[in-house]
Biotite code that builds the C-alpha atoms (Angstrom):
import biotite.structure as struc

atoms = struc.array([
    struc.Atom([-17.012, 68.370, -78.191], chain_id="A", res_id=1, res_name="UNK", atom_name="CA", element="C"),
    struc.Atom([-19.504, 71.053, -79.218], chain_id="A", res_id=2, res_name="UNK", atom_name="CA", element="C"),
    struc.Atom([-18.182, 73.284, -81.685], chain_id="A", res_id=3, res_name="UNK", atom_name="CA", element="C"),
    struc.Atom([-19.506, 76.514, -83.019], chain_id="A", res_id=4, res_name="UNK", atom_name="CA", element="C"),
    struc.Atom([-19.501, 78.671, -85.895], chain_id="A", res_id=5, res_name="UNK", atom_name="CA", element="C"),
    struc.Atom([-20.908, 82.594, -85.700], chain_id="A", res_id=6, res_name="UNK", atom_name="CA", element="C"),
    struc.Atom([-22.242, 84.962, -88.238], chain_id="A", res_id=7, res_name="UNK", atom_name="CA", element="C"),
    struc.Atom([-22.740, 88.673, -87.908], chain_id="A", res_id=8, res_name="UNK", atom_name="CA", element="C"),
    struc.Atom([-25.928, 90.426, -88.596], chain_id="A", res_id=9, res_name="UNK", atom_name="CA", element="C"),
    struc.Atom([-25.337, 94.646, -89.798], chain_id="A", res_id=10, res_name="UNK", atom_name="CA", element="C"),
    struc.Atom([-28.072, 97.261, -90.338], chain_id="A", res_id=11, res_name="UNK", atom_name="CA", element="C"),
    struc.Atom([-27.303, 99.922, -91.547], chain_id="A", res_id=12, res_name="UNK", atom_name="CA", element="C"),
    struc.Atom([-29.324, 103.254, -91.354], chain_id="A", res_id=13, res_name="UNK", atom_name="CA", element="C"),
    struc.Atom([-28.314, 105.788, -94.155], chain_id="A", res_id=14, res_name="UNK", atom_name="CA", element="C"),
    struc.Atom([-28.585, 108.202, -96.756], chain_id="A", res_id=15, res_name="UNK", atom_name="CA", element="C"),
    struc.Atom([-30.347, 107.035, -99.841], chain_id="A", res_id=16, res_name="UNK", atom_name="CA", element="C"),
    struc.Atom([-28.546, 106.411, -103.079], chain_id="A", res_id=17, res_name="UNK", atom_name="CA", element="C"),
    struc.Atom([-30.834, 108.287, -105.192], chain_id="A", res_id=18, res_name="UNK", atom_name="CA", element="C"),
    struc.Atom([-31.511, 111.503, -101.982], chain_id="A", res_id=19, res_name="UNK", atom_name="CA", element="C"),
    struc.Atom([-35.311, 111.053, -100.755], chain_id="A", res_id=20, res_name="UNK", atom_name="CA", element="C"),
    struc.Atom([-34.008, 110.663, -97.528], chain_id="A", res_id=21, res_name="UNK", atom_name="CA", element="C"),
    struc.Atom([-32.672, 107.360, -95.612], chain_id="A", res_id=22, res_name="UNK", atom_name="CA", element="C"),
    struc.Atom([-32.689, 104.157, -95.940], chain_id="A", res_id=23, res_name="UNK", atom_name="CA", element="C"),
    struc.Atom([-32.218, 100.773, -93.709], chain_id="A", res_id=24, res_name="UNK", atom_name="CA", element="C"),
    struc.Atom([-29.915, 97.696, -95.222], chain_id="A", res_id=25, res_name="UNK", atom_name="CA", element="C"),
    struc.Atom([-29.600, 94.234, -93.215], chain_id="A", res_id=26, res_name="UNK", atom_name="CA", element="C"),
    struc.Atom([-26.243, 92.799, -95.061], chain_id="A", res_id=27, res_name="UNK", atom_name="CA", element="C"),
    struc.Atom([-25.753, 89.602, -92.839], chain_id="A", res_id=28, res_name="UNK", atom_name="CA", element="C"),
    struc.Atom([-21.817, 87.574, -92.258], chain_id="A", res_id=29, res_name="UNK", atom_name="CA", element="C"),
    struc.Atom([-21.627, 83.612, -92.922], chain_id="A", res_id=30, res_name="UNK", atom_name="CA", element="C"),
    struc.Atom([-19.427, 81.916, -91.015], chain_id="A", res_id=31, res_name="UNK", atom_name="CA", element="C"),
    struc.Atom([-17.515, 80.722, -94.888], chain_id="A", res_id=32, res_name="UNK", atom_name="CA", element="C"),
    struc.Atom([-16.551, 84.588, -95.172], chain_id="A", res_id=33, res_name="UNK", atom_name="CA", element="C"),
    struc.Atom([-19.663, 85.707, -97.773], chain_id="A", res_id=34, res_name="UNK", atom_name="CA", element="C"),
    struc.Atom([-21.445, 88.561, -98.039], chain_id="A", res_id=35, res_name="UNK", atom_name="CA", element="C"),
    struc.Atom([-25.282, 88.725, -98.850], chain_id="A", res_id=36, res_name="UNK", atom_name="CA", element="C"),
    struc.Atom([-27.457, 92.217, -98.392], chain_id="A", res_id=37, res_name="UNK", atom_name="CA", element="C"),
    struc.Atom([-30.506, 90.141, -96.903], chain_id="A", res_id=38, res_name="UNK", atom_name="CA", element="C"),
    struc.Atom([-32.935, 93.471, -96.953], chain_id="A", res_id=39, res_name="UNK", atom_name="CA", element="C"),
    struc.Atom([-35.526, 92.421, -98.648], chain_id="A", res_id=40, res_name="UNK", atom_name="CA", element="C"),
    struc.Atom([-35.975, 89.797, -96.672], chain_id="A", res_id=41, res_name="UNK", atom_name="CA", element="C"),
    struc.Atom([-37.655, 92.479, -94.118], chain_id="A", res_id=42, res_name="UNK", atom_name="CA", element="C"),
    struc.Atom([-37.712, 95.417, -93.204], chain_id="A", res_id=43, res_name="UNK", atom_name="CA", element="C"),
    struc.Atom([-36.549, 95.443, -89.579], chain_id="A", res_id=44, res_name="UNK", atom_name="CA", element="C"),
    struc.Atom([-34.271, 93.624, -87.464], chain_id="A", res_id=45, res_name="UNK", atom_name="CA", element="C"),
    struc.Atom([-36.472, 91.481, -85.096], chain_id="A", res_id=46, res_name="UNK", atom_name="CA", element="C"),
    struc.Atom([-37.655, 90.622, -88.846], chain_id="A", res_id=47, res_name="UNK", atom_name="CA", element="C"),
    struc.Atom([-34.000, 89.290, -89.589], chain_id="A", res_id=48, res_name="UNK", atom_name="CA", element="C"),
    struc.Atom([-33.569, 87.385, -86.377], chain_id="A", res_id=49, res_name="UNK", atom_name="CA", element="C"),
    struc.Atom([-36.243, 85.796, -86.174], chain_id="A", res_id=50, res_name="UNK", atom_name="CA", element="C"),
    struc.Atom([-35.579, 84.803, -89.775], chain_id="A", res_id=51, res_name="UNK", atom_name="CA", element="C"),
    struc.Atom([-32.014, 83.479, -88.598], chain_id="A", res_id=52, res_name="UNK", atom_name="CA", element="C"),
    struc.Atom([-33.239, 81.824, -85.262], chain_id="A", res_id=53, res_name="UNK", atom_name="CA", element="C"),
    struc.Atom([-35.206, 79.307, -88.089], chain_id="A", res_id=54, res_name="UNK", atom_name="CA", element="C"),
    struc.Atom([-31.849, 78.311, -89.125], chain_id="A", res_id=55, res_name="UNK", atom_name="CA", element="C"),
    struc.Atom([-30.784, 77.637, -85.706], chain_id="A", res_id=56, res_name="UNK", atom_name="CA", element="C"),
    struc.Atom([-28.688, 81.134, -84.925], chain_id="A", res_id=57, res_name="UNK", atom_name="CA", element="C"),
    struc.Atom([-28.627, 81.745, -80.811], chain_id="A", res_id=58, res_name="UNK", atom_name="CA", element="C"),
    struc.Atom([-27.895, 86.274, -80.656], chain_id="A", res_id=59, res_name="UNK", atom_name="CA", element="C"),
    struc.Atom([-25.007, 86.278, -78.143], chain_id="A", res_id=60, res_name="UNK", atom_name="CA", element="C"),
    struc.Atom([-24.280, 90.065, -78.260], chain_id="A", res_id=61, res_name="UNK", atom_name="CA", element="C"),
    struc.Atom([-24.813, 93.019, -80.000], chain_id="A", res_id=62, res_name="UNK", atom_name="CA", element="C"),
    struc.Atom([-23.194, 96.040, -80.431], chain_id="A", res_id=63, res_name="UNK", atom_name="CA", element="C"),
    struc.Atom([-24.060, 99.523, -81.831], chain_id="A", res_id=64, res_name="UNK", atom_name="CA", element="C"),
    struc.Atom([-21.433, 101.728, -83.409], chain_id="A", res_id=65, res_name="UNK", atom_name="CA", element="C"),
    struc.Atom([-22.524, 105.739, -81.895], chain_id="A", res_id=66, res_name="UNK", atom_name="CA", element="C"),
    struc.Atom([-18.801, 107.314, -83.569], chain_id="A", res_id=67, res_name="UNK", atom_name="CA", element="C"),
    struc.Atom([-21.351, 107.981, -87.042], chain_id="A", res_id=68, res_name="UNK", atom_name="CA", element="C"),
    struc.Atom([-21.129, 111.769, -87.844], chain_id="A", res_id=69, res_name="UNK", atom_name="CA", element="C"),
    struc.Atom([-25.154, 112.927, -88.460], chain_id="A", res_id=70, res_name="UNK", atom_name="CA", element="C"),
    struc.Atom([-27.779, 110.484, -88.925], chain_id="A", res_id=71, res_name="UNK", atom_name="CA", element="C"),
    struc.Atom([-26.318, 107.341, -89.800], chain_id="A", res_id=72, res_name="UNK", atom_name="CA", element="C"),
    struc.Atom([-26.657, 104.434, -87.745], chain_id="A", res_id=73, res_name="UNK", atom_name="CA", element="C"),
    struc.Atom([-25.002, 100.815, -87.205], chain_id="A", res_id=74, res_name="UNK", atom_name="CA", element="C"),
    struc.Atom([-26.108, 97.608, -85.453], chain_id="A", res_id=75, res_name="UNK", atom_name="CA", element="C"),
    struc.Atom([-23.914, 94.911, -85.176], chain_id="A", res_id=76, res_name="UNK", atom_name="CA", element="C"),
    struc.Atom([-26.101, 91.899, -84.015], chain_id="A", res_id=77, res_name="UNK", atom_name="CA", element="C"),
    struc.Atom([-23.613, 88.844, -83.785], chain_id="A", res_id=78, res_name="UNK", atom_name="CA", element="C"),
    struc.Atom([-25.128, 85.093, -83.712], chain_id="A", res_id=79, res_name="UNK", atom_name="CA", element="C"),
    struc.Atom([-23.179, 81.527, -82.679], chain_id="A", res_id=80, res_name="UNK", atom_name="CA", element="C"),
    struc.Atom([-24.802, 78.175, -83.574], chain_id="A", res_id=81, res_name="UNK", atom_name="CA", element="C"),
    struc.Atom([-23.730, 73.815, -83.555], chain_id="A", res_id=82, res_name="UNK", atom_name="CA", element="C"),
    struc.Atom([-21.270, 73.682, -85.918], chain_id="A", res_id=83, res_name="UNK", atom_name="CA", element="C"),
    struc.Atom([-22.511, 70.837, -87.883], chain_id="A", res_id=84, res_name="UNK", atom_name="CA", element="C"),
    struc.Atom([-20.396, 67.172, -87.018], chain_id="A", res_id=85, res_name="UNK", atom_name="CA", element="C"),
    struc.Atom([-18.328, 66.564, -89.559], chain_id="A", res_id=86, res_name="UNK", atom_name="CA", element="C"),
    struc.Atom([-18.291, 62.574, -90.868], chain_id="A", res_id=87, res_name="UNK", atom_name="CA", element="C"),
    struc.Atom([-16.999, 59.790, -89.481], chain_id="A", res_id=88, res_name="UNK", atom_name="CA", element="C"),
    struc.Atom([-14.103, 58.936, -91.515], chain_id="A", res_id=89, res_name="UNK", atom_name="CA", element="C"),
    struc.Atom([-14.229, 56.381, -94.607], chain_id="A", res_id=90, res_name="UNK", atom_name="CA", element="C"),
    struc.Atom([-13.026, 53.024, -93.133], chain_id="A", res_id=91, res_name="UNK", atom_name="CA", element="C"),
    struc.Atom([-11.020, 51.165, -95.585], chain_id="A", res_id=92, res_name="UNK", atom_name="CA", element="C"),
    struc.Atom([-12.499, 47.910, -96.705], chain_id="A", res_id=93, res_name="UNK", atom_name="CA", element="C"),
    struc.Atom([-10.407, 45.743, -98.339], chain_id="A", res_id=94, res_name="UNK", atom_name="CA", element="C"),
    struc.Atom([-12.242, 43.888, -101.565], chain_id="A", res_id=95, res_name="UNK", atom_name="CA", element="C"),
    struc.Atom([-13.726, 39.912, -100.610], chain_id="A", res_id=96, res_name="UNK", atom_name="CA", element="C"),
    struc.Atom([-11.832, 36.942, -101.627], chain_id="A", res_id=97, res_name="UNK", atom_name="CA", element="C"),
    struc.Atom([-8.379, 39.944, -102.049], chain_id="A", res_id=98, res_name="UNK", atom_name="CA", element="C"),
    struc.Atom([-5.743, 38.145, -99.580], chain_id="A", res_id=99, res_name="UNK", atom_name="CA", element="C"),
    struc.Atom([-4.647, 40.312, -97.594], chain_id="A", res_id=100, res_name="UNK", atom_name="CA", element="C"),
    struc.Atom([-0.648, 41.846, -97.755], chain_id="A", res_id=101, res_name="UNK", atom_name="CA", element="C"),
    struc.Atom([2.409, 39.416, -98.338], chain_id="A", res_id=102, res_name="UNK", atom_name="CA", element="C"),
    struc.Atom([4.917, 38.994, -96.129], chain_id="A", res_id=103, res_name="UNK", atom_name="CA", element="C"),
    struc.Atom([8.369, 38.401, -97.586], chain_id="A", res_id=104, res_name="UNK", atom_name="CA", element="C"),
    struc.Atom([9.508, 35.318, -94.844], chain_id="A", res_id=105, res_name="UNK", atom_name="CA", element="C"),
    struc.Atom([12.698, 34.041, -94.761], chain_id="A", res_id=106, res_name="UNK", atom_name="CA", element="C"),
])
């Protein structure tokens, strides 16, 4: 059965920390719980989505939070990709020349 893993890309437009207008910040929330500022990898949502697509991610939903004050913006891009198959369990091998389990009779 095919299983999926999910990730979230957040695009946030907010007041710049240096008081020089606005900045756009991109944060990636990975399936293992990581949170990474990916802003240096591109300056548009399309650049980040194409990069994710190159890694096997597929965009499944997008949402915007219109309730933020002022000129702040928040966009959420929900992505999924097939989860890598778990390796099959290793079989136990009996050593060569090693006797099997002994049973008591009698």
